[in-house]
N, C-alpha and C positions, 0 to 999 in steps of 0.2 A: 364664528362656523362656517365650513366650505360647503356651496351651494352643488347637490347631485347631480352627475348628467351623465347621455350618456353618449360614445360618441359612433356616426356613421365609419365601418368599420370595410373596404373594402379588401384590406389585407397588404396593400402597395406603403409607397412609402411619405405621399402627404396625409395620409390617416394616421400613421406612425408619428412623423413630426408633430401633429395636431397635438394629439395626444402626450405629446413630451413638452408642448408648450402647456396644454390643462394640468398637465400634473405639477409643471412648476409656478402654477398660480396660484396664489391662496386663496383665489375666489372660487376655486371649482375642484369639486371631489370625482373622478371619474369614477365610473359604479359598473359600468355596465357595453361591450361593443353590440354593434346592430349590423346586421351584416344581409347582402340580398343573393340567395343563394338558386341556380335554375334546378325545377324539380327531375326533370331527365338527366341531366347530367353531375350534379350535384355540384357546382363550378360554379363560382362568382361570375357575371355574367362576357363583362369584357375583358376580365385580367384572367379568366380561367384557372384560378386558383380552386381546386381540389378543398372539398370543405374537410376529408381530415389535416388537411393543413392548417386550413382556419383557426381550428377548435384547436391545432398546437401553437399555435399563434397564441392564441386567448389565454391558456392554459400556462404558457410561460411566459404571458402579462398580465399575468395574475389580477386576469378579471372574466367575468362569466360572457356565455353571445349567445342571442339571442337571434336565430336566424328565423327570416321572410323567407318564405319558400316560393317561386314565378315559373310558371308555363315559360317557355323562350321557344321562338318569338312570345314577346308579352306587349297587350296592349297596355298605355298610358294610367286606362282606367283598372284595367287589373294591375299593376303596377300601386296605383297610390290605396285602391280595397285593399292588398297586400301590407303597406306599407301604416297603413291605418291601422289593421290587426296588431302589425308586429308593436307598434305604438303603446295600442292597448296593455296586450303582452308584460311590456317593461314599466306601464305606470302601476300595475298588476301586483310586479316582484317589487318592485323600489314605489312604495306609495308618496306620491309628493310629487316626485318626479317632472318635469315639466319643461326643460331643457335639451337640445342636441344637439351633440358639436358635429361639422364638415371641415375636412381638408382644401376648398374649395379657396382660389388665390385673386380670380380677379377676372372671372366671365362673369358678368353683372346678371345677364339672364337666368343662368344657373343656379346662382342666388336667391334671385324674385322667385325664381319658382319653387325651392325649396322653403323659402318663407310664408308663401301664400298655402302647400299645402301643409306644412308644422299649422297656420295656427290656426285652419280650419277645424283639427282634434288638442284646438289650445296647447301647441306647445311654440317654442320661442328656440330659433336658431342661434347656435354661436359659431363663428368662424375666427378661430384661432391666428390665420396664416393669412389672414385676407389682407389683401395689398402689400403682402411680402416682394420684395427683389427676386425673380423665379431666378437669377444669375446666382445672387449671395445665396438664397436658401440652398441651392442643388450643392456646391460646394460645404457649406455650414451641416448638410446631414453626413455627407462623407468624411467632414473634420471631428463629428462628434461619436464615430466609432458607428454609424448606422449603416448596417448592410441591404442592400436590396440585389434584385437581378431582373432582368427585362424578361417578362411574361408574353407581350401580344408587342408589335408590330404593328404601326398601319403605313403598310407598304406605298399608302399614294403621297406617304410625307417624309417618310426614313424608309432607307434599303433593308431588305430583310435579313442581310446577316448579323444587325444590333439584336435579333432578337436570341434569349438564351444568355447576353452577357452580363456581367455583373455590372452594377449603377455605381460607376466610380471614377478618379477623377480623370482616367485615361479617356474612360468612356467620352466623361463631358468637354473633355479635348477634342474629339473628332468628330461630336458632333456640326451636322453642316448651319450653315447661316440659316435663321428663322426656324429652326426647329426650337420649341420651349424647353432649354432644361430641365425643367420640371414636367414636360410632356403635358401641359394645362392644355394645347388644340387637338389631345387626343392621338399625340403623334407616337408614345408608347407607353404601357401601363407595367404595375413593375410587383412586385413581390418583396416584404422583409422578412427579414431571417432570424436577422441576428444584431445586435446591440445595446447600447448601457438600457432602455427599456425589459431587453428581455431576460426571464431569471434564467436560462442559458437557448444559446444557440440554436436552431432548429436544424437537423440532420436530412440536410434534401440531398436526392439525387436526380439527375436530368433526365428526360427522356424524352422523346422526340418532339423535332418543330414541324409545324404541319400549317398551310396555308390555306385558308377556310375565307370564302365568298370572293376568290379571287382577289385578295387585300392584304386580308389579317394573317400574318404568320403571328402563329404560336407557338412558344414552348414549353413544355410540359412539367414540370415539376414534383413530383410527390418524395411524402417521407420514405428515409432509407430507412 
């Protein structure tokens, strides 16, 4: 029997790849997505993905979405309290649930932080992509038919012109040396909208691009 777990969901490509790995693994049964959104803007904080787009993703992936709402900006204490509440909600919805999966790749400090916070609530972290070669993983994402767009670029690490573009082989070929092809150092964030896990592609309309905090170039995508 497969072990149930929830998947921490940002709406981007890494959590989608993690979900794909989990669905292909006979040990695990993903039963819900868990995401954090801002109270005032109804978006994923760094990705800038709209709340209704997140719900559309969950519907097309045939999984319920559990949301954790935060003020922005928010303290670590507030974030941890909100996450603990969301995990309690997930366990009430799915009794016996004790595993939460993340799409982290190689940042040891991030993984250690997640594991510490989960352990306090009696949960265990699962990291299906951990240790993957990001060059190979990025190409596999495209080759397997997954589709995504860049919604945010850290212009201190990558040119703003990449914001809003398709995450495809052409973009990967153009990334400067030193930029991780999966954006693991925060160079960019993505929105997944189609591929083999989706019952149907999301119909998205591109909106405006805006520079925020004199650093982050955001491109808005809304449901068409």
